[in-house]
C-alpha positions in Angstrom: 113.6 97.7 38.9 116.2 100.5 39.0 116.9 101.9 42.5 117.5 105.7 42.7 120.6 105.5 45.0 121.1 109.3 44.9 117.7 110.2 46.3 116.7 107.1 48.3 117.4 106.6 52.0 118.4 103.3 53.5 116.7 102.8 56.9 118.5 100.3 59.1 116.3 98.9 61.9 119.0 98.2 64.5 118.3 95.8 67.3 120.4 94.2 70.0 121.6 91.0 68.4 121.6 87.3 68.5 123.8 84.2 68.1 123.9 82.7 64.6 122.9 79.3 66.1 121.7 78.1 69.5 124.9 76.1 70.2 127.6 76.7 72.8 130.3 78.0 70.4 128.0 80.5 68.6 126.6 81.8 71.9 130.1 82.2 73.2 131.0 84.3 70.1 127.9 86.4 70.6 128.4 86.9 74.4 132.1 87.7 73.9 131.1 90.7 71.7 128.2 91.7 73.9 130.0 91.5 77.2 133.1 93.2 75.9 131.2 96.4 75.2 132.4 99.2 77.5 129.0 100.8 77.3 127.4 97.6 78.7 130.0 96.5 81.3 131.8 99.4 82.9 134.1 97.6 85.3 137.8 98.3 84.9 139.1 96.2 81.9 142.0 94.9 83.9 139.5 93.2 86.2 136.6 92.5 83.8 138.3 90.9 80.8 140.1 88.1 82.7 136.9 87.3 84.5 135.0 87.3 81.2 137.4 85.1 79.3 138.5 82.8 82.1 135.2 82.2 83.9 132.1 83.6 82.3 132.7 82.6 78.7 133.6 79.1 79.9 130.4 78.6 81.9 127.6 80.8 80.6 127.4 80.0 76.9 126.3 76.4 77.5 123.5 77.5 79.8 122.4 80.3 77.5 122.6 78.0 74.4 120.1 75.6 76.2 117.7 78.5 76.7 118.1 79.7 73.1 117.2 76.2 71.8 113.9 76.4 73.7 112.8 79.5 71.8 114.6 79.0 68.5 112.5 79.0 65.3 113.0 77.7 61.8 113.8 81.4 60.9 116.4 81.8 63.6 116.1 83.5 67.0 112.8 85.2 67.8 114.5 88.6 67.9 115.9 88.2 64.4 112.6 86.8 63.1 110.5 89.6 64.6 112.8 92.3 63.4 112.8 91.0 59.9 109.0 90.7 60.2 108.8 94.4 60.9 111.2 95.1 58.1 109.2 93.1 55.6 105.9 94.7 56.6 107.5 98.2 56.4 108.8 97.4 52.9 105.2 96.5 51.8 103.9 99.8 53.3 106.5 101.9 51.5 106.2 99.9 48.3 102.8 101.5 47.7 103.9 105.1 48.4 106.0 107.8 46.8 108.5 107.7 49.7 111.9 106.5 48.6 113.0 104.4 51.6 114.8 101.1 51.6 114.2 99.2 54.8 116.8 96.7 56.1 117.9 95.1 59.4 121.2 95.3 61.3 122.3 94.1 64.8 124.6 95.8 67.3 126.1 92.4 68.2 126.2 89.4 65.8 124.7 89.3 62.3 123.7 91.0 60.1 126.2 93.5 61.5 126.0 97.3 61.2 129.5 97.2 59.6 128.4 94.7 56.9 125.3 96.8 56.0 127.2 100.0 55.7 129.7 98.4 53.4 127.0 96.8 51.4 125.0 99.9 50.7 128.0 102.0 50.2 129.2 99.6 47.5 125.8 99.9 45.8 126.2 103.6 45.6 123.8 104.7 48.3 124.5 108.1 50.0 121.9 108.4 52.8 121.5 106.1 55.8 119.0 106.5 58.6 119.8 104.5 61.7 116.7 103.6 63.7 117.5 101.9 67.0 114.6 99.6 68.0 114.7 100.7 71.6 111.8 103.1 72.6 113.8 104.4 75.6 117.3 105.8 75.2 120.0 104.3 77.2 123.8 104.6 77.1 123.9 100.7 77.2 121.9 100.3 74.0 121.3 103.4 71.8 124.6 105.1 72.7 126.4 101.8 72.2 125.0 101.7 68.6 126.2 105.3 68.1 129.7 104.4 69.4 129.9 101.3 67.2 128.9 103.5 64.2 131.6 106.0 65.0 134.2 103.3 65.3 133.2 101.8 61.9 133.5 105.2 60.2 136.8 106.0 61.9 138.2 102.8 60.4 136.6 103.4 57.0 137.2 107.1 56.2 136.1 106.7 52.6 132.7 105.6 53.8 132.5 108.4 56.3 133.2 110.9 53.6 130.6 109.6 51.2 127.7 108.5 53.5 125.2 111.0 55.0 124.2 109.1 58.2 121.3 110.3 60.4 120.2 108.8 63.7 117.0 108.6 65.7 117.5 108.7 69.5 114.2 107.4 71.0 110.5 107.2 70.8 109.5 106.6 74.4 106.7 109.2 74.4 105.7 108.9 70.8 101.8 109.1 70.7 101.5 106.4 68.1 103.7 104.1 70.2 101.8 104.8 73.4 98.5 104.2 71.6 99.8 101.0 69.9 100.9 99.6 73.3 97.6 100.5 75.0 95.5 99.0 72.2 97.6 95.9 72.2 97.0 95.5 76.0 93.2 96.1 75.5 93.0 93.4 72.8 94.8 90.9 75.1 92.5 91.7 78.0 89.4 91.3 75.9 90.5 87.6 75.5 92.1 87.0 78.9 90.3 89.4 81.2 91.5 92.4 83.3 93.9 91.4 86.0 94.2 92.7 89.6 97.5 94.3 88.6 99.2 95.2 85.4 103.0 95.2 85.5 105.1 97.3 83.1 108.5 95.6 83.2 111.6 97.1 81.7 115.1 95.8 81.4 117.2 97.0 84.3 120.5 98.8 84.4 123.0 99.3 87.3 121.9 102.2 89.5 125.5 103.6 89.2 124.8 104.2 85.4 122.1 106.8 86.1 123.5 110.3 85.3 122.7 113.4 83.3 123.5 111.5 80.1 121.4 108.5 81.1 117.7 109.3 81.0 116.7 105.6 80.7 114.9 105.2 84.0 113.0 108.5 83.6 111.9 107.6 80.1 110.7 104.1 81.3 108.5 105.8 83.9 107.2 108.2 81.3 106.3 105.5 78.9 104.6 103.3 81.4 102.6 106.2 82.9 101.5 107.4 79.4 100.3 103.9 78.5 98.5 103.6 81.9 96.8 107.0 81.2 95.7 105.8 77.8 94.2 102.8 79.5 92.5 104.9 82.1 94.2 103.1 84.9 94.3 104.3 88.5 97.6 104.3 90.4 96.7 101.1 92.2 96.0 99.3 89.0 99.6 99.0 87.8 103.2 98.9 88.9 106.5 99.7 87.1 109.3 97.2 87.7 112.7 96.3 86.3 114.0 92.9 85.3 117.2 91.0 84.4 119.4 92.0 87.2 122.9 90.7 86.7 125.7 90.5 89.3 125.8 91.8 92.9 125.7 95.6 92.3 122.5 97.5 93.0 120.3 98.0 89.9 117.4 100.4 89.4 114.3 99.3 91.4 111.8 97.9 92.2 112.9 94.5 91.0 110.5 92.4 89.1 111.4 89.2 90.9 110.9 90.7 94.4 107.6 92.2 93.4 106.3 88.9 92.1 107.3 87.1 95.3 105.6 89.7 97.4 102.3 90.0 95.5 100.5 86.8 96.7 101.0 87.7 100.4 99.4 91.1 99.6 96.4 89.3 98.1 97.4 90.0 94.5 97.2 86.7 92.7 96.0 87.6 89.2 98.5 89.7 87.2 99.6 90.5 83.6 103.1 91.6 82.5 103.9 93.8 79.5 107.4 95.0 78.5 107.2 98.4 76.8 111.0 98.6 76.4 110.9 95.8 73.8 109.3 96.0 70.4 110.2 92.4 69.5 109.9 89.3 71.5 113.2 87.7 72.3 114.9 85.2 74.6 114.4 87.6 77.5 110.7 88.2 77.1 109.8 84.7 76.1 111.9 82.8 78.6 112.6 85.1 81.5 109.2 87.0 81.6 107.0 84.4 80.0 108.3 81.3 81.8 110.7 82.0 84.7 108.8 84.9 86.1 105.5 83.0 85.9 107.0 80.1 87.8 108.3 82.4 90.5 104.9 84.0 90.9 103.0 80.7 91.0 105.5 79.2 93.5 104.9 82.3 95.7 101.2 81.6 95.8 100.0 83.4 92.7 97.1 81.9 90.7 96.9 83.6 87.3 99.9 85.0 85.4 99.8 86.2 81.8 102.7 87.6 79.8 101.4 90.0 77.1 103.6 89.5 74.0 105.6 92.4 72.5 104.1 94.4 69.6 106.2 92.5 67.0 104.3 92.9 63.7 101.5 94.9 65.3 100.0 97.5 62.9 100.2 100.2 65.6 104.0 99.6 65.9 104.3 99.7 62.1 102.4 103.0 62.1 104.9 104.3 64.7 108.0 103.2 62.8 106.4 104.6 59.6 105.9 108.0 61.2 109.4 108.0 62.7 110.9 107.3 59.2 108.8 109.7 57.2 109.2 112.5 59.7 112.7 111.6 60.7 114.0 115.2 60.7 111.8 115.8 63.8 113.5 113.0 65.7 117.2 113.2 64.7 120.1 113.7 67.0 123.9 114.2 66.4 125.0 110.7 67.2 128.7 111.8 67.0 128.3 114.0 70.0 126.4 111.8 72.4 128.1 112.1 75.8 
């Protein structure tokens, strides 16, 4: 089959990233790239880089590798598997339409890299690239980091910059199809597992100092959660919005998931469910931290029933969302080169 490279658009589903293997050395390589990102860690380089290389990268990779081994699949990490699952299902959807989209996967850190995919499709003669970050809520620590990486790649490869027409989708935190997909997913889970005393919407946290005019992440998280709650016809007392994965001693956006879980049983709340609307693919963080560690914390504090609601992964509602974003991409585009 001949591909029309002139008129087709390559869509790159870009997620965070993953080590190549769940061993100490590969995890160290991955963490080195991730934790060297100035959009993620904003401490002065003169302080942070020695700490990173002399202490953190000597200690943390072994611990993280052990966690990755617990969730690793025969297809690689859960994040990689689920992103390729979404890619494969979208390919099948577009295969039966007149839309000329080529769907592929890239990772901000690790492989397949954004750089390798741009080189690959440029060498095949493609002209149009659509970058779709797989983060519903925009953050300078994720989506902007992807944009900055993209700009760096193009600066270092001017011939690609001249020949590729690259467009960029910023977020889909309030997309009606995404909200509906999330709500329906929760309903289906509760049909099998019952309705809890409290539903928690848990998002990945960021340092409070990052919140600024160019960082709408916290606001968008609140919007997403409240829209899903409205779709589910929940009252204010039926749900809470929390933030997970605090790292270091600095204050992060609150309320913290861990503190909330520890406090619930003493308040008489002993039956809960947790859903993470900031993730479209299950990964180490959702499976291990939310599915295992947080459950243990809640039960140890006196809780009785804890359920983690998996991410949407290959859910049809998510595929409908991504399909709409891709087909109607002109409605959602931003100028990634001028993100502040």
